N, C-alpha and C positions, 0 to 999 in steps of 0.2 A: 552592217544590218543595226540600226542603233541598237543600243543595249536599253533590257529592256529597265522600265521601272517597280521598287518593290518597295509596297506597303507595309510596315511593322504592327501586327494589333496585336495587344498585350489582356488579362483584367489583371489585375492587383489589389491585394490589400492588404497593405504592415509590410511590405517588402522592403524597407530603408534596408537592413543588411543587404541584400541580392543585388535589388536591381538595377545598381554603378553595373555590375561586373558584363550582367547580362544586356544592358544597350553599349556599353562600352565593346563588344564583344558581335559587336554588326555595324555599329556607327556606319563604316566605310562604304556597308552597302546597299544601305536601307534609302528609301529617298523622302518619305514621314516614317512617323510613330506614334500611333493612335493607343491612347491609355485610357483605359476605361475602370477607373474607380469604381468598387464599393463598397468605399466610407473607412479609408483609410486613418487613422489616427496619428502618425508619426509621420515622417517628412516623408513620403513616398512622392508625395504629390509636388511637390518644389522639387524633388532630384531629379522628374520627369520630367517636370518644367524644365532644368540646367538643362537638360539633353534636348531644349527645343523641342517636345513631345505636344501633340494636342490631347487632351487632358479631360475625358467627358466624366463628368460625373454620375454613377446610374445605383441606388440603393438593392440589394442583392435580392432579386426575387428568385431563389434555392431555386435556378437553373444554369447553370456555365453556359448553354449553348445559347442562355438571352441575352449574359452578359456576351458572347462571342461573337455572336452576330450582330447587336450593336453597334460596336469595333468596328464593324467588315461594311455597317452602311455608313460607314465616313473615307474609307479609304477609297484613294483616288489613283492607287499603280496598277499596271499590266500584271503582277503578281499582288497576292497577299500572304506572308511569311503570321508562323502567330506560335509563340513563345510563351513559358509560364516563368517570372520574376527567379525561382530556382536551374536557373540553364543555360546555361553560354556556348553560344559557337566557337565553332574553334578558331581563332584568330586568323591565325597562318591561313588555314582551305579556306575561310570566306571570303577570300578576295575573288575565287574562282567561278560564287556561284553567280554572277553576270553572265561572263564567258559561256557557262554552262547554258545558259537559258537562252544563248540566239544560236545555241549549236542545230541544225536541219533534222535532227532525229526530233526535236521537239516537238514542231511542228507537223512531220511527216508522219510522226507514231498516233499523232490523235492525244499525246501529254497535257493530262489537263491537273494532274496532282506529283507532288516531287514530294518523295519520303528520302529524309537524313537517319545516319548510322546513329542513333543517342550509344551513350554507354551511361548506364544509371550506377551509379558509386553507391556501394552499404556499408551498412556498417562494421563489416567484419573483414574491412577495408580491399572484398574483393570486387567485381564488377561484375553486371550484368550487358548483354546487349541486344535490342531490339531493331525493326526498322520501322519510322514513326512517318505517317502523314504531318506535312508541318508547311506547307506551301502550297496554292491554289490560285488558280487562273483569278483572276477577281470580273467574279460574273454574279449577277443578281440573283440569279435564282441555286447559288451553291451558296446552302444555307446549313449551319448549324441542326443536328435533332438529339434528345435528351439530355435528362435534366443533370447528369451528372456523365462521365467517360464518353463526354459527348462526339460525336463523328458525323462528318462531313462527307462524307464518299457515299453515302443512300443519296445525298440529293443530286449529288452529279453525275452518279448515273442514272438517275433517272431522269434528270434533264439530256444524256448523252450515256447512253446505250455502249458507245464504242471506244471512249475514252478511253484511255491506257494512265498504269503508276507509274512513273519514273522513280529512278536512283541515282540521289549525287554522294561521292564519295567524301560526305562533308559527315565531319563529327560532333555534336551534343553532346555537351556534359549535362550530365540531370543530378543535381544533389537532395532532388526534392523527399527518397525517401533513408535517408539518413533517420537517424530520433528522433535529433534536437527539434530535426523541421519539422515530420510530424505530430512533435508535442509541441511546439509553437503556433499551430496555425490549428492545433487540435481535430486534424486533417481526420483521424475515424470516425470521431464521433460525428462531426457532418457526414462525412462519407457514407455510414450508414445511417442514419436518419434521408436525405436521399434516396437510398437505393429502396429504401424501404418506402418509400413515398411510391419510387420509381414503380416499385412490383405491387402496391398495390391499385396503380391506374394502370397498371399492363402486365397481369399478371402472366402472361404468355412470352412475352422477352424475356425469355431464359437466360440471358447475356449476364442481369442482376444478379444471377443467383451465384457463376461468377465472379463476377466484383465483390459482392457482400461477402461472399467464402474467404477469399484476399482481406478482407479489412478483418474479418476474427481471425485469421490468421495469425494476421498482426496484435491481435489482441490474445494470442496462445489460447482463445477458445476454440479450440480443437475439434468437438466432438459435434459444433453447431460449421464449423466450418467447411466438415468431412462433410454433414450434411448437404448443405451447397452447393460445392462441389459436386458429387452425388446428383442434385438434383439440375443442374447445369448439363449434365453429360447423358441426363435420361435422352433429350429430344435437343443434341446441338445442332438440326439441319438450320442451316443459312452464318452458323460459326464465321467468323474467318479463319485462315487457317493458323494466325499467331495467333488467334483467343481457342480455338480446340485447342493447339497443342500445348496456350500453359497451363488451360485448366486440367488436362492429364498431367502434366508435369507435378501443378500445386497440389490434386492428389492423392501425389507419390510422396511429397515434399511432405503432408499433415501425418499420412500415416506413418514416416521414418520417424517424426517425432512424435508422434503417440503410442512410438515403441509396436504398432502393430506388422510386423515382418515378412508373416505368412500371405496379406493379403499386400504386401507393398510389391513382391516379387510379382503373387498373380495380377496383379493391377496392371505389373509394369511389361508382364508380358501383352498384355490388352495395347499398352498404349504404344511398342513397342509394332507390334500389326499392322498399328496407322501410322506409326512413324519414323520404318526402321532404319531411316536416314537424321535422329535427333538425337545428338550425343547425350544430350545432358539427362534421357530415361534412361539409360545403360548405369550411368554413372551410381541411383539413383536404386536400381536393380540392385549392383554391385551392392552397398550397402546392405539392403533385406538378402541377401543372400551368405556374406558374410556372417551380420548377426545370428541366420540361422545353423550356422558352422560348414557351409557348404564353399568350404574356398577355392576348390577348381572351379567350379562352375561362376562364381566373381570374378576371379582371372579371367575365367573364358570372355566375361561381358565387359572386363574394363581394354580387355586386348583389341575386343569390338571397338571402341569410341576411340580408344589409341586408333585405330585404322578411319576413322572416318573422321577424326582431327576435329575442330574446332563448331558446332552448331551454322548453321549456314541462311543466309536469306532470311524469312519470317520466326524462325523460332528463334524465343528467350534463352540464349544462350549464358551460363557461369564462362569469364572467364579461367581460361583454365584446364577446364571439362572437354580432353578427347588430345591436350596434351600436357603441360607439365603435371596438373593435378590425377589424368592417369598410371604419369607413370611413380611416382607419389604412392601411387595406392594399388599398384604392380610391387614395387619397390616394398613394401610393408605385408602384401598377402606373401608374396613367395618368400619371405624371409622364414615371415608365422610359416611356414609350410616347410622351411628348411634347407630349400632352396638361393644359398649364398651368394653364389656365382650373380648367376642371374638378376639374384633382389641390388646388387652392385653397380649391373651395366643401367637396371630402369631407374634409382637415385640418381646414378652420373647421368645419364639420359637428363630427371627432369633441373637437374643444376644444369644446362647447359640451354635448356630451351630457355631456363629461368633468362639466362643472360644475351637472351633475346628479344627484346620487347616486341618485334611484328608477328609472333606469335601467341600473343595476347589478344590480336583484333581482327576479326577477318578481314580483309583489304573488298570493301561493297564496291559495287561493278558503275560506273558511272552510266549518263544517260543516255 
């Protein structure tokens, strides 16, 4: 079977620092590069052209969907891959992509969208992970919706209700959440403006409250962040599992930052009832229990996290939760409770886990 062709579509503005690494990471697997530039004043355009990209100049229209869809209009490949400039595909793993796309399972299972395994690099040096849609069959009816946090899956489902989403064991590293990149592009101010505009246009779309809560959390505007997370969770019907579980987690993180440990524990119990296998929730509950002096219950929560292991599937997990961070937490709690022997055992186990890089990331399933 002939290997399918892949079009890479991107939207960029002033990305000269990151664009070369992004494009280099996928050069061997894409058949064409389409760049929609929304007003760069640095060397972004010349860098894109040096990689052989077709560059489309498009004024910014306060809509990520409009810019992405403009690039999709030019794509000629069988599949369309979309990336942001601050993302890089694992070069060694990327070579497997075309072979995976030739598998009979792609056709037989009616797979129209492909997810990749994202590693989000955080300011703390930790990483979080999530599975995200980043490839779709090239069909004219498949287009993005929404001014910001644009989605393509609704249009795919509308056109093909029987479609399925596949997942490949290929990692993409994302650096956009590092503070220097957020400040460089003034992302928070831009995102809040677009989200407020979206809420005015569609006040019933509660996912925008979730996204607005995240931006306010980043600004340390915790009271307002909490209000928006609560608004999102008042009626979360239609939320994808990844968004709903993340909204619950962010609400708990906000309560922790506010020092509201009583509500942190109460809402943790509510969230765990909905997502009993989401490891990160137990870590957050343990922090609240510890702050309230309920050491025994905090130990139980971390033991549960350890038994679950790292968050799986669509859950937005932090590396170390369910593994070495659970062991470190247990070691400290047991030491404070006077159980020095078991404390040392857990701290030793944490050291052993840190020596094995494989425990940091779940191995995602192939398609």
